[in-house]
C-alpha positions as CSV (number, residue, x, y, z in Angstrom):
1,M,0.0,-0.2,0.1
2,P,1.3,3.6,-0.8
3,T,1.8,5.6,2.2
4,P,2.5,9.4,2.2
5,N,5.9,10.3,2.6
6,S,6.3,13.1,5.0
7,E,9.9,14.0,4.3
8,A,9.0,14.2,0.3
9,I,6.1,16.6,1.0
10,R,8.5,18.7,3.4
11,S,11.4,18.3,1.0
12,R,9.1,19.5,-2.1
13,R,7.5,22.2,0.2
14,R,11.1,23.6,1.0
15,E,12.3,23.3,-2.7
16,A,9.7,25.7,-3.5
17,G,10.8,28.0,-1.1
18,W,7.5,27.6,0.7
19,K,6.8,28.0,4.1
20,L,4.1,25.5,6.1
21,R,1.5,28.3,6.1
22,E,2.1,29.0,2.3
23,L,1.3,25.2,0.9
24,S,-1.6,25.0,3.6
25,E,-3.5,27.9,1.5
26,R,-2.4,26.7,-1.8
27,A,-3.2,23.3,-1.1
28,R,-6.2,24.2,0.8
29,V,-5.5,21.9,3.8
30,K,-5.7,23.2,7.4
31,Y,-2.3,24.3,8.8
32,Q,-2.3,22.2,11.6
33,H,-3.1,18.8,9.6
34,L,-0.5,19.7,7.2
35,A,2.0,20.1,10.2
36,N,1.1,16.6,11.3
37,I,1.4,15.0,7.9
38,E,4.7,16.4,7.6
39,S,5.9,15.2,10.9
40,G,4.3,11.8,10.6
41,H,1.6,12.3,13.2
42,A,-1.1,12.0,10.5
43,V,-1.4,10.1,7.2
44,A,-2.8,12.3,4.2
45,S,-6.1,11.2,2.6
46,I,-6.0,10.6,-1.2
47,E,-8.1,13.9,-1.9
48,V,-5.7,15.9,0.1
49,L,-2.4,14.3,-1.2
50,H,-3.8,15.1,-4.6
51,R,-4.3,19.0,-3.7
52,I,-0.6,18.9,-1.9
53,A,0.7,17.5,-5.3
54,K,-1.1,19.8,-7.4
55,A,0.0,22.8,-5.2
56,L,3.4,21.5,-5.5
57,D,3.3,20.9,-9.3
58,V,4.1,17.6,-9.0
59,D,2.9,13.7,-9.6
60,V,1.3,12.5,-6.6
61,S,3.8,9.3,-7.1
62,E,6.4,11.8,-6.0
63,L,5.2,11.7,-2.7
64,V,4.1,8.3,-1.7
65,R,6.3,5.4,-1.3
66,Q,5.8,1.6,-1.2
67,R,5.8,0.1,2.0
68,E,8.4,-3.0,2.0
69,M,7.0,-6.4,2.2
70,S,8.2,-8.4,4.7
């Protein structure tokens, strides 16, 4: 199952030169929820993940990683 990669979201946001507040506004995601996603304390829904990807102008696949099968 793909899971949001909080580090990828944070990294892309920083590459864009944006503060968390700016991505929050552009993606229409509440600031605290986005902060929780980036810190790994929350998982983004598919809808939210797509809004974040669109705001960052990246494919959603760049923001998810596959869990390793054990």
